[in-house]
C-alpha positions as CSV (number, residue, x, y, z in Angstrom):
1,V,-156.8,-17.8,-60.9
2,R,-158.1,-16.7,-57.5
3,G,-161.4,-18.4,-56.6
4,K,-161.6,-20.4,-59.9
5,G,-158.6,-22.8,-60.0
6,F,-155.7,-23.2,-62.4
7,V,-155.1,-22.5,-66.1
8,K,-152.1,-24.3,-67.6
9,M,-150.6,-22.8,-70.7
10,F,-148.2,-25.2,-72.4
11,T,-146.6,-26.6,-75.5
12,K,-147.1,-30.0,-77.0
13,Y,-145.2,-31.6,-79.9
14,S,-148.3,-32.5,-81.8
15,D,-147.6,-30.9,-85.2
16,G,-144.6,-28.8,-84.4
17,R,-144.5,-27.0,-81.1
18,E,-148.2,-26.1,-80.8
19,L,-149.9,-24.3,-77.9
20,Y,-152.5,-25.8,-75.6
21,W,-154.3,-25.0,-72.4
22,S,-156.0,-27.1,-69.7
23,V,-157.9,-26.1,-66.5
24,S,-158.2,-27.6,-63.1
25,E,-160.1,-26.7,-59.9
26,A,-157.4,-27.8,-57.5
27,G,-154.4,-28.8,-59.7
28,E,-155.0,-32.5,-59.3
29,Q,-157.6,-33.5,-62.0
30,W,-157.2,-31.6,-65.3
31,S,-159.5,-31.0,-68.2
32,E,-158.8,-32.4,-71.7
33,D,-156.0,-30.6,-73.5
34,R,-157.4,-27.9,-75.9
35,K,-155.4,-26.5,-78.7
36,L,-154.9,-22.7,-78.7
37,A,-152.7,-22.2,-81.8
38,G,-151.3,-24.4,-84.5
39,M,-149.5,-22.6,-87.3
40,G,-146.4,-24.8,-87.6
41,G,-145.2,-24.1,-84.1
42,H,-145.1,-21.5,-81.4
43,Y,-143.4,-20.2,-78.3
44,Q,-145.4,-18.1,-75.8
45,V,-145.3,-16.0,-72.6
46,S,-148.3,-15.7,-70.4
47,N,-149.6,-13.9,-67.3
48,E,-152.7,-13.6,-65.2
49,K,-154.4,-10.8,-63.2
50,D,-157.8,-10.7,-61.6
51,G,-159.1,-13.6,-63.6
52,R,-157.7,-12.4,-66.9
53,V,-155.2,-14.7,-68.6
54,I,-153.1,-13.2,-71.4
55,T,-150.6,-14.7,-73.8
56,A,-148.3,-13.5,-76.6
57,F,-146.7,-15.9,-79.0
58,N,-144.8,-16.2,-82.3
59,M,-145.2,-18.8,-85.1
60,H,-142.7,-21.1,-86.8
61,P,-143.3,-21.3,-90.6
62,G,-143.2,-24.9,-91.8
63,G,-142.4,-26.0,-88.2
64,N,-138.9,-24.5,-88.5
65,V,-137.9,-22.8,-85.2
66,D,-135.0,-21.1,-87.0
67,R,-137.7,-19.0,-88.9
68,R,-139.8,-18.0,-85.9
69,T,-141.5,-14.8,-86.6
70,N,-144.7,-12.6,-86.2
71,L,-146.2,-11.5,-82.9
72,Y,-149.7,-12.6,-81.7
73,F,-151.9,-11.9,-78.7
74,V,-155.1,-13.4,-77.2
75,K,-156.7,-13.3,-73.7
76,S,-159.4,-15.1,-71.7
77,S,-161.5,-13.9,-68.8
78,N,-163.4,-17.2,-68.3
79,M,-160.8,-19.9,-67.8
80,G,-160.4,-20.5,-71.5
81,E,-164.0,-21.0,-72.4
82,T,-163.6,-18.3,-74.9
83,W,-160.6,-16.3,-76.2
84,Q,-160.6,-12.7,-77.2
85,L,-158.4,-10.2,-79.0
86,A,-157.1,-7.1,-77.2
87,D,-160.2,-5.2,-78.4
88,E,-162.6,-7.8,-76.8
89,E,-163.6,-9.5,-80.1
90,I,-164.0,-13.2,-79.7
91,I,-161.6,-15.4,-81.8
92,E,-162.1,-19.1,-82.5
93,T,-159.6,-21.6,-81.5
94,P,-157.4,-23.3,-82.5
95,I,-155.9,-20.4,-84.4
96,K,-154.6,-21.8,-87.7
97,D,-154.2,-18.8,-90.0
98,E,-150.9,-16.9,-89.7
99,D,-152.8,-13.8,-90.9
100,S,-155.3,-14.2,-88.0
101,A,-156.8,-11.2,-86.4
102,A,-154.7,-12.1,-83.4
103,L,-151.6,-10.9,-85.3
104,I,-150.1,-7.8,-83.8
105,H,-147.4,-7.2,-86.4
106,D,-146.4,-9.0,-89.6
107,Y,-142.6,-9.4,-89.0
108,R,-142.5,-12.2,-91.5
109,A,-143.1,-9.7,-94.3
110,E,-140.1,-7.7,-92.9
111,E,-138.0,-10.9,-92.8
112,R,-137.5,-10.4,-89.0
113,L,-137.4,-13.1,-86.4
114,V,-139.3,-12.8,-83.1
115,Y,-138.3,-14.0,-79.7
116,V,-140.9,-13.4,-76.9
117,K,-139.6,-12.6,-73.5
118,D,-142.3,-11.4,-71.0
119,I,-145.8,-10.0,-70.7
120,G,-147.6,-7.9,-68.2
121,F,-150.4,-5.4,-67.5
122,D,-150.3,-1.6,-67.5
123,H,-152.2,0.5,-64.9
124,E,-155.4,0.1,-66.9
125,D,-154.9,-3.7,-67.2
126,R,-153.9,-3.4,-70.8
127,P,-151.3,-5.9,-72.1
128,V,-147.6,-5.0,-72.5
129,I,-145.3,-7.4,-74.3
130,L,-141.5,-7.5,-74.1
131,Y,-139.8,-9.2,-77.1
132,L,-136.7,-9.2,-79.3
133,T,-136.4,-9.1,-83.1
134,S,-133.5,-10.3,-85.1
135,A,-132.3,-10.6,-88.7
136,N,-131.0,-14.1,-88.4
137,F,-131.2,-17.2,-86.2
138,R,-127.4,-17.5,-86.0
139,P,-125.4,-15.8,-83.2
140,G,-123.0,-13.0,-84.0
141,P,-123.2,-10.2,-86.6
142,P,-125.5,-12.0,-89.0
143,G,-128.4,-11.3,-86.6
144,E,-127.9,-7.6,-86.4
145,P,-129.7,-5.4,-85.8
146,R,-131.2,-7.3,-82.8
147,L,-133.6,-5.1,-81.0
148,W,-135.4,-5.2,-77.6
149,K,-139.0,-4.0,-78.2
150,I,-142.3,-3.3,-76.4
151,A,-145.8,-3.8,-77.8
152,H,-148.5,-1.9,-75.8
153,W,-152.2,-2.1,-76.4
154,R,-153.7,1.4,-76.2
155,N,-157.4,0.8,-76.9
156,D,-157.1,2.2,-80.4
157,G,-154.4,-0.3,-81.5
158,W,-151.0,-1.7,-80.7
159,A,-148.1,0.8,-80.1
160,I,-144.6,-0.7,-80.7
161,H,-141.5,1.0,-79.3
162,E,-137.8,0.2,-79.4
163,I,-135.8,0.0,-76.2
164,T,-132.2,-0.8,-77.1
165,N,-130.0,-3.2,-79.1
166,A,-129.5,-6.8,-78.1
167,W,-126.5,-9.1,-78.4
168,H,-128.0,-12.5,-78.8
169,N,-131.4,-13.9,-79.7
170,Y,-131.7,-15.8,-76.5
171,D,-131.0,-12.8,-74.2
172,M,-133.7,-12.9,-71.6
173,G,-135.0,-10.1,-69.4
174,S,-138.1,-9.2,-67.5
175,L,-140.7,-6.4,-67.5
176,Y,-141.7,-4.6,-64.4
177,I,-144.7,-2.2,-64.4
178,E,-144.5,-0.5,-61.0
179,E,-147.2,1.2,-59.0
180,S,-145.4,4.5,-59.3
181,G,-146.1,4.5,-63.1
182,V,-142.5,3.6,-64.0
183,W,-141.9,0.8,-66.5
184,K,-138.7,-1.0,-65.9
185,I,-136.7,-3.7,-67.7
186,I,-133.9,-5.7,-66.1
187,A,-131.9,-7.6,-68.7
188,P,-128.4,-8.4,-70.0
189,T,-128.4,-5.5,-72.5
190,E,-124.7,-4.7,-72.2
191,E,-121.7,-6.3,-73.9
192,G,-120.4,-9.2,-71.8
193,P,-117.0,-11.0,-71.5
194,Q,-118.2,-13.6,-74.0
195,K,-119.2,-11.3,-76.9
196,W,-121.9,-12.6,-79.2
197,G,-122.8,-15.4,-76.7
198,T,-126.1,-15.6,-74.8
199,G,-126.3,-12.9,-72.1
200,G,-123.9,-10.1,-71.1
201,E,-123.8,-7.6,-68.3
202,V,-127.1,-6.8,-66.6
203,A,-128.6,-3.3,-66.7
204,I,-131.8,-1.5,-65.7
205,W,-133.8,0.5,-68.2
206,V,-136.8,2.7,-67.3
207,S,-139.6,4.5,-69.1
208,N,-141.7,7.2,-67.6
209,D,-144.1,7.5,-70.6
210,E,-145.6,4.0,-71.0
211,G,-142.7,2.6,-73.1
212,R,-142.3,5.3,-75.7
213,N,-138.9,6.3,-74.6
214,W,-136.3,4.4,-72.5
215,E,-133.2,5.4,-70.5
216,K,-130.6,3.1,-69.0
217,V,-130.3,4.1,-65.3
218,R,-127.8,1.6,-63.9
219,N,-125.3,-1.1,-64.8
220,V,-126.1,-3.9,-62.4
221,T,-123.1,-6.1,-63.2
222,V,-119.7,-4.9,-64.5
223,D,-116.4,-6.5,-65.3
224,S,-117.8,-10.0,-64.9
225,R,-115.9,-13.2,-65.7
226,Y,-118.8,-14.8,-67.4
227,N,-122.0,-13.6,-69.1
228,H,-125.1,-13.1,-67.0
229,A,-128.3,-14.4,-68.5
230,Y,-132.0,-15.2,-68.2
231,V,-133.1,-12.4,-65.8
232,R,-136.5,-13.4,-64.3
233,R,-139.1,-11.5,-62.3
234,P,-140.3,-13.3,-59.1
235,V,-144.1,-13.2,-58.6
236,N,-145.0,-10.4,-56.1
237,A,-141.3,-9.6,-55.9
238,H,-139.9,-8.1,-52.7
239,S,-137.7,-5.0,-53.2
240,D,-134.7,-7.0,-51.9
241,F,-135.5,-10.0,-54.2
242,Y,-136.5,-8.2,-57.3
243,A,-134.7,-10.1,-60.0
244,M,-132.9,-13.4,-60.3
245,W,-130.6,-14.9,-62.9
246,A,-127.5,-17.0,-63.5
247,D,-124.1,-16.6,-65.1
248,G,-121.8,-18.9,-67.0
249,S,-119.8,-19.0,-70.3
250,P,-121.9,-19.7,-73.4
251,D,-118.6,-20.9,-75.1
252,E,-117.5,-23.6,-72.8
253,L,-118.6,-25.7,-69.7
254,T,-118.1,-23.5,-66.6
255,P,-119.6,-23.2,-63.1
256,S,-122.9,-21.3,-63.0
257,H,-123.9,-19.2,-60.0
258,L,-127.3,-17.9,-59.1
259,Y,-127.8,-14.2,-58.4
260,I,-130.5,-11.9,-56.9
261,S,-130.7,-8.1,-56.8
262,T,-132.5,-5.3,-55.2
263,R,-135.2,-3.3,-56.9
264,D,-132.8,-0.5,-57.9
265,G,-130.0,-2.8,-58.7
266,S,-127.7,-1.2,-56.2
267,A,-127.0,-4.5,-54.4
268,V,-126.4,-8.0,-55.9
269,W,-126.0,-11.2,-54.0
270,R,-124.5,-14.5,-55.3
271,L,-125.9,-17.7,-53.9
272,P,-123.4,-20.3,-52.5
273,Y,-122.2,-22.7,-55.2
274,E,-122.0,-25.5,-52.7
275,M,-124.1,-25.8,-49.5
276,E,-122.9,-28.3,-46.8
277,V,-125.7,-27.2,-44.4
278,E,-129.4,-26.7,-44.8
279,F,-129.3,-22.9,-44.8
280,A,-126.6,-20.6,-46.0
281,K,-126.3,-16.8,-46.6
282,P,-125.7,-15.4,-50.1
283,E,-122.6,-13.3,-50.7
284,L,-122.8,-9.6,-51.5
285,V,-121.1,-9.0,-54.8
286,D,-118.8,-5.9,-54.9
């Protein structure tokens, strides 16, 4: 956090996978760990902009990660001294009630599982959450329908929109909200060579109306030998280093290469699998 120090958002195995935060002026001496949420367990994604720290997380009923569900959000503008809901109302921590005011949507009542993927800010600095819902923790058809979704705070409440279908609960993609007003998702949304395994073929989806409607504009990878997975967004990404991910088979032990792509997905480079010198150039993938 510029001018203030560091906020560390992390998980501790205290009573299940519970969420904590800690602060530091210079990253050397840290404050005492303080619990943010403890409802049997959680996974979270967080982000920061202009001193505002935001986080979205799920909960694990009875500590069972195979039952992870619900979607929650809180934020802080003072290094965690106080936490707020999207509408600025202060909420006490640690959050212990699964029906807390931090709840965005009650997916447990719908018997849907929740897997959080990314979080960012729109052009009015309102939170936007990328996540996936599923019918079952198991891979394959039992989890269908798996859905990529967006939750967007619009001052009068949370708007939830569907993007496209997903193949696996652990498919991982990133959210880009660009200066032009375009919202973009780069993720392995297309069927890969190892069907029903984590990952697939990478594609780019865009929305020109703040996430209400989405269109696939490019297949970034095609006819791959292995699934591509875990697409991540570099901080302050350069247009030639806009996304990075890895490939590999989810069904057996295989080599795994690292990839980077341009902003529009028109060019993809594969990093050398072995480097015998200190520097080496990536290979342009056809």
